[in-house]
C-alpha positions as CSV (number, residue, x, y, z in Angstrom):
1,M,-58.1,-34.2,-37.5
2,A,-59.3,-30.2,-37.2
3,K,-58.5,-27.8,-39.6
4,F,-58.1,-24.0,-39.5
5,S,-56.9,-21.4,-41.9
6,T,-55.7,-17.5,-41.0
7,T,-55.4,-14.7,-42.5
8,G,-53.0,-11.6,-42.3
9,V,-50.1,-13.7,-41.1
10,E,-47.9,-12.0,-43.6
11,D,-49.2,-8.7,-43.6
12,F,-48.1,-9.1,-39.7
13,L,-44.1,-11.1,-41.2
14,R,-43.7,-8.6,-43.5
15,A,-44.4,-5.7,-40.1
16,L,-41.9,-7.6,-38.2
17,D,-39.2,-7.9,-41.0
18,S,-39.1,-4.0,-41.2
19,W,-38.7,-3.0,-37.1
20,G,-35.7,-4.7,-38.3
21,D,-34.8,-2.1,-40.1
22,D,-35.4,0.7,-37.4
23,A,-33.8,-0.9,-35.1
24,G,-30.9,-0.7,-37.3
25,K,-30.9,3.0,-37.4
26,A,-32.4,3.8,-33.7
27,I,-29.4,1.5,-32.6
28,P,-26.6,3.8,-32.6
29,A,-28.9,7.1,-31.9
30,M,-29.2,5.1,-28.5
31,L,-25.5,4.4,-28.1
32,G,-25.2,7.8,-28.8
33,A,-27.2,9.3,-26.4
34,G,-26.4,7.2,-23.9
35,A,-22.8,7.6,-24.3
36,E,-23.5,11.2,-23.5
37,A,-25.4,10.7,-20.2
38,A,-22.3,8.4,-19.1
39,R,-19.5,10.9,-20.3
40,T,-21.0,13.6,-18.6
41,E,-22.2,11.3,-15.1
42,M,-18.1,10.4,-15.3
43,E,-17.4,13.9,-15.9
44,N,-19.5,15.2,-12.5
45,T,-17.8,12.3,-10.5
46,A,-14.3,13.0,-11.5
47,A,-14.2,16.4,-10.6
48,W,-13.7,16.4,-7.4
49,A,-10.6,14.2,-8.1
50,D,-8.9,15.9,-10.7
51,K,-7.6,19.3,-10.5
52,S,-5.4,19.5,-13.1
53,G,-8.7,18.8,-15.5
54,A,-6.5,16.0,-17.5
55,L,-8.7,13.2,-16.2
56,R,-11.7,15.0,-17.9
57,R,-10.3,15.7,-21.2
58,S,-9.3,12.0,-21.6
59,I,-12.9,10.3,-21.6
60,K,-14.3,10.2,-25.1
61,I,-16.5,8.9,-27.4
62,S,-15.8,6.3,-29.6
63,K,-17.9,5.7,-33.1
64,V,-20.3,2.5,-32.7
65,K,-18.3,-0.6,-33.3
66,G,-19.4,-4.1,-33.5
67,S,-22.9,-5.1,-35.1
């Protein structure tokens, strides 16, 4: 049976683990930016059929929900 050893695996695993912390901060920011772009597009699309402006005013961005 062959034997082998590895080095540096612990550092790699720590780096992977730290990515989870960064994702927890980045995901809400990305969702917020995407929501802003989606709202702008919906407002522009609704403009031709929304004479009173009520539809455009009703488009809101809520806080990120869930995990």
